[in-house]
C-alpha positions in Angstrom: -12.2 -9.0 24.9 -14.7 -11.4 22.6 -16.2 -11.2 20.1 -20.0 -9.1 20.1 -22.3 -9.3 17.3 -22.5 -10.2 13.0 -24.2 -7.2 11.7 -27.6 -8.2 9.8 -25.1 -7.4 6.2 -22.0 -8.9 6.5 -19.4 -10.6 4.3 -17.3 -13.2 3.9 -13.7 -11.6 2.9 -11.3 -14.2 1.7 -7.7 -13.1 0.7 -5.0 -14.9 -1.5 -5.7 -18.2 -1.4 -4.9 -19.0 -4.9 -2.3 -21.4 -6.5 0.3 -18.8 -6.9 0.7 -18.2 -3.5 0.0 -21.4 -2.0 2.8 -23.4 -4.2 5.0 -20.5 -3.0 8.4 -23.2 -1.4 8.2 -20.5 2.0 4.4 -21.0 2.2 2.6 -21.6 5.9 0.6 -24.8 5.9 -2.8 -24.3 4.6 -5.3 -27.3 5.4 -6.5 -25.9 8.2 -6.6 -22.6 7.2 -8.8 -24.2 3.7 -11.2 -25.7 6.2 -12.0 -23.4 7.9 -12.7 -20.8 5.7 -14.8 -23.8 4.1 -16.8 -23.4 7.1 -17.4 -19.8 7.1 -18.0 -20.1 2.7 -20.2 -22.5 3.6 -22.2 -20.8 6.2 -22.0 -17.2 4.6 -23.7 -18.7 1.8 -26.0 -20.9 3.1 -27.5 -17.7 5.0 -27.5 -15.6 1.6 -24.4 -13.3 2.9 -22.0 -11.7 0.5 -18.7 -14.1 -0.4 -15.4 -11.9 -1.7 -13.0 -13.6 -2.9 -9.7 -12.1 -3.8 -6.5 -12.7 -6.0 -3.7 -10.8 -6.3 -2.1 -10.6 -9.5 0.8 -8.2 -9.2 1.1 -4.8 -7.6 1.5 -1.4 -7.7 4.0 0.3 -9.4 5.7 2.6 -6.8 9.6 2.1 -6.5 10.7 -0.2 -3.5 13.7 -0.9 -1.8 12.9 -4.9 -3.0 13.0 -3.9 -6.5 9.7 -4.5 -8.7 9.0 -8.3 -9.0 8.2 -9.4 -12.5 5.5 -10.5 -12.8 5.4 -11.8 -16.2 7.5 -15.1 -14.5 5.0 -15.4 -12.7 3.2 -19.2 -13.6 -0.1 -19.1 -16.1 -2.2 -20.4 -12.7 -0.5 -17.9 -10.5 -3.6 -16.2 -9.9 -6.0 -19.1 -9.7 -8.0 -19.5 -6.6 -7.4 -22.9 -4.9 -10.5 -25.2 -5.9 -11.4 -25.9 -1.9 -12.9 -23.1 -1.8 -15.5 -23.6 -4.8 -16.7 -20.8 -6.3 -19.7 -19.7 -7.4 -21.7 -17.9 -9.1 -23.1 -15.4 -7.0 -19.6 -14.7 -5.1 -18.0 -11.4 -6.2 -14.3 -11.8 -7.1 -11.7 -8.9 -7.0 -8.4 -9.6 -8.7 -6.0 -6.6 -7.0 -2.3 -5.0 -7.7 -2.1 -4.4 -4.5 -2.1 -5.7 -0.6 -5.1 -4.6 -0.4 -8.4 -6.0 -2.1 -10.0 -1.9 -1.8 -7.5 -0.5 -3.5 -7.7 0.5 -6.9 -10.8 -1.9 -6.9 -14.7 -1.6 -7.1 -15.1 -3.4 -4.3 -16.4 -0.4 -2.0 -18.7 0.2 -4.2 -19.9 -3.8 -4.8 -20.2 -4.5 -0.4 -21.6 -0.3 -0.1 -24.7 -1.8 -3.2 -25.5 -4.8 -0.5 -25.6 -2.6 1.8 -22.9 -4.3 4.0 -22.1 -2.8 7.6 -19.5 -6.0 8.1 -16.6 -7.8 6.8 -15.4 -10.9 8.6 -11.7 -10.9 6.7 -9.7 -14.4 6.5 -7.2 -16.1 4.0 -3.0 -15.1 3.9 -1.0 -13.3 4.7 -1.7 -12.4 7.6 0.5 -8.9 8.2 0.2 -8.3 3.8 -3.2 -8.9 2.1 -5.3 -9.8 5.8 -4.2 -6.3 7.3 -3.7 -4.4 4.1 -7.3 -5.1 3.5 -8.7 -5.4 7.6 -7.3 -1.6 7.5 -8.7 -0.2 4.5 -12.5 -2.0 5.4 -11.5 0.0 8.9 -10.9 3.4 7.3 -14.3 2.9 5.4 -16.1 2.7 8.4 -16.8 -0.5 8.1 -17.4 -3.6 11.5 -14.4 -5.7 11.1 -14.1 -9.0 12.4 -11.1 -10.9 11.8 -10.8 -15.1 11.9 -7.8 -15.8 13.4 -7.8 -19.3 13.3 -8.8 -18.9 9.2 -5.4 -17.1 8.5 -2.1 -17.9 7.9 1.7 -16.0 7.3 4.7 -16.8 5.6 6.3 -15.5 9.0 5.1 -16.6 11.9 6.5 -13.6 13.7 5.0 -11.8 11.7 1.5 -13.5 12.0 1.6 -13.0 16.2 2.2 -9.7 15.1 -1.0 -8.1 13.4 -2.7 -10.5 15.6 -1.3 -9.1 19.3 -1.0 -5.9 18.1 -2.7 -4.4 14.8 -6.2 -6.4 14.2 -7.4 -5.5 18.1 -7.0 -1.9 16.9 -8.8 -2.5 13.9 -11.7 -4.9 14.8 -12.6 -7.6 16.8 -11.1 -11.1 16.8 -12.0 -14.6 17.6 -12.0 -17.9 16.0 -14.0 -19.7 13.5 -16.0 -21.5 15.6 -16.8 -17.9 17.6 -17.8 -16.0 14.1 -20.3 -19.3 13.1 -22.0 -18.4 16.8 -23.2 -15.6 16.5 -24.2 -16.2 12.9 -26.0 -18.3 14.2 -27.3 -17.1 16.9 -28.3 -13.8 14.3 -30.1 -16.5 12.4 -32.1 -17.6 15.5 -32.7 -13.8 16.4 -34.6 -12.1 13.3 
């Protein structure tokens, strides 16, 4: 089903495009993802719409079968956003300790204060940070749009599963160009 609309107050949420993840040996190629994310960033910033840049510095303290990840072994620049994002003073920066950007952060309060009703989500990893953030946004009542060509995963099968089976239940999906086109139409209709 094609995308239907971009609300008047839509925020762009960019998940975990940071040095530590980009430098993982298993990281997917990010050049195309970064190019498309830049297009979205430029468009949202030009229209004065909220931009949220999210990084991750740890994980919640709960036990898992994989055991705890030692955050003390992370490189000093692990959480630095990739320079291609060109962080701006007006951007919202969210540092998270979990998969999703809303859990244990003030993101919901910041978006509500700006009157945001819809979010466009991009970044890495599709099946982890992007999916968790989309699930949380959906559960909080936001319209969710997922830019499928501006996200990647460490595992191709996980990426495909999220795109085909999860995302259609959480919101609308489309390409960067489809989102930009709707954003342009929305502006022209104002």
